[in-house]
C-alpha positions in Angstrom: -119.6 -52.5 219.9 -118.4 -49.9 217.4 -119.8 -48.6 214.1 -118.0 -51.4 212.1 -119.9 -54.0 214.1 -123.4 -52.7 213.1 -123.8 -54.9 210.0 -122.6 -58.1 211.7 -124.8 -57.5 214.8 -127.9 -56.8 212.5 -127.2 -60.1 210.6 -126.9 -62.1 213.8 -130.0 -60.4 215.3 -132.1 -61.1 212.1 -131.1 -64.7 211.9 -134.2 -66.9 212.4 -132.5 -68.8 215.2 -132.0 -65.6 217.2 -135.0 -63.5 216.1 -137.6 -66.2 217.1 -136.7 -65.7 220.8 -136.7 -61.9 220.7 -139.5 -59.6 222.1 -139.4 -57.8 218.8 -139.6 -60.5 216.1 -139.8 -58.6 212.8 -136.9 -58.5 210.5 -135.0 -55.3 211.3 -134.0 -53.1 208.5 -130.5 -51.6 208.3 -131.9 -48.1 208.8 -133.8 -49.1 211.9 -130.8 -50.9 213.3 -128.5 -48.0 212.6 -130.9 -45.6 214.3 -131.1 -47.9 217.3 -127.3 -48.1 217.5 -127.0 -44.3 217.2 -129.4 -43.8 220.1 -127.9 -46.5 222.3 -124.4 -45.3 221.6 -125.3 -41.8 222.8 -127.0 -43.1 226.0 -124.3 -43.2 228.7 -126.4 -45.7 230.7 -126.1 -48.4 228.1 -123.2 -50.7 227.2 -123.2 -52.5 223.8 -120.6 -55.3 223.7 -119.2 -57.9 221.3 -117.8 -60.8 223.2 -114.7 -62.2 221.4 -112.3 -65.0 221.8 -108.9 -64.7 220.0 -110.4 -61.8 218.0 -113.3 -63.9 216.8 -116.8 -62.7 217.7 -118.8 -65.0 219.9 -121.9 -63.0 220.6 -123.5 -59.7 221.5 -124.4 -58.4 225.0 -126.0 -55.3 226.1 -126.6 -53.7 229.6 -129.0 -50.9 230.3 -129.4 -48.5 233.2 -125.7 -48.9 234.1 -124.6 -47.0 237.2 -121.9 -48.2 239.7 -123.7 -49.9 242.6 -126.9 -50.0 240.4 -129.3 -52.6 239.0 -129.0 -53.2 235.3 -130.9 -55.2 232.7 -129.0 -57.3 230.3 -129.7 -59.2 227.1 -127.5 -61.4 224.9 -127.3 -63.7 222.0 -124.6 -65.9 220.5 -123.5 -65.6 216.9 -125.7 -68.0 215.0 -124.1 -71.4 214.4 -121.9 -71.4 217.5 -121.0 -74.6 219.2 -122.9 -75.9 222.2 -121.9 -74.1 225.4 -121.1 -70.8 223.8 -124.0 -69.1 225.7 -122.5 -70.0 229.0 -119.1 -68.7 227.9 -120.6 -65.4 226.7 -122.6 -65.2 229.9 -119.7 -65.7 232.2 -117.6 -63.2 230.4 -120.5 -60.6 230.4 -121.3 -61.1 234.1 -117.7 -60.8 235.1 -117.6 -57.5 233.2 -120.8 -56.4 234.8 -119.6 -56.9 238.4 -115.9 -56.3 238.1 -115.8 -53.5 235.6 -119.2 -51.8 235.6 -119.4 -52.4 239.4 -123.1 -53.3 239.4 -125.0 -54.6 242.4 -127.4 -56.7 240.4 -128.0 -57.9 236.9 -131.6 -58.6 235.8 -132.8 -60.6 232.8 -136.0 -61.7 231.1 -136.9 -64.6 228.8 -140.0 -65.4 226.9 -141.6 -68.5 228.6 -140.9 -70.7 225.6 -137.2 -69.8 225.4 -136.0 -72.9 227.4 -132.3 -72.3 226.5 -132.3 -68.8 227.9 -134.2 -69.9 231.0 -131.8 -72.8 231.5 -128.7 -70.5 231.0 -129.9 -68.0 233.5 -130.3 -70.7 236.1 -127.0 -72.4 235.2 -125.3 -69.0 235.8 -126.7 -68.6 239.2 -129.6 -66.3 238.5 -132.7 -66.7 240.7 -136.1 -66.6 239.1 -137.8 -63.6 240.6 -141.2 -63.8 238.9 -143.4 -64.7 236.1 -145.3 -62.1 234.2 -148.2 -64.2 233.0 -149.2 -63.7 229.3 -147.2 -60.4 229.4 -145.9 -60.3 225.9 -147.9 -60.6 222.6 -146.4 -62.1 219.5 -148.8 -62.0 216.6 -152.1 -63.3 218.2 -150.7 -65.2 221.1 -149.6 -64.1 224.6 -146.5 -65.5 226.3 -145.3 -65.5 229.9 -142.1 -63.5 230.6 -139.8 -65.1 233.1 -137.8 -62.6 235.3 -134.3 -63.3 236.7 -132.0 -61.5 239.0 -128.3 -62.1 240.0 -126.7 -60.2 242.9 -123.0 -59.6 242.9 -122.7 -61.7 246.1 -124.5 -64.6 244.5 -122.2 -64.4 241.6 -119.1 -64.6 243.9 -120.7 -67.6 245.5 -121.5 -69.2 242.1 -117.9 -68.6 241.0 -116.5 -70.2 244.2 -118.6 -73.3 243.6 -117.9 -73.6 239.9 -114.2 -72.8 239.5 -113.2 -76.4 239.9 -115.4 -77.7 237.0 
């Protein structure tokens, strides 16, 4: 992600179909988003990525706490209005990048308990559910579970081997 992507990523992030599944659900202002980008861009342990196909953006992915051989958290979303299956395509591309380029040992993800699409995608990509943080996150007056996932590099290699013929 570069400076010229900031406005598009903000538009995607603020779209109701994306925002409703985020831990932070308010509509983000341009100034707030720009400040986040500036901080994240200076942080050498973060990677902000736009996944593209034929120069067309498909979605946004971020990795934090990036160190070779390390354990990194990730987050992602597709450009609103993408066709069914785009999350899987973005996920495969991002995980390949994580293990092959960033040389991570493990990728971790979290999903709000009501985000069935994200939970299903993590499982589809070979992530193991590692825990449930019960009523961990508050949105307005309600508390929601946070589902925690992890994917080891070795598990990814096994997943790829099983799924390359699909």
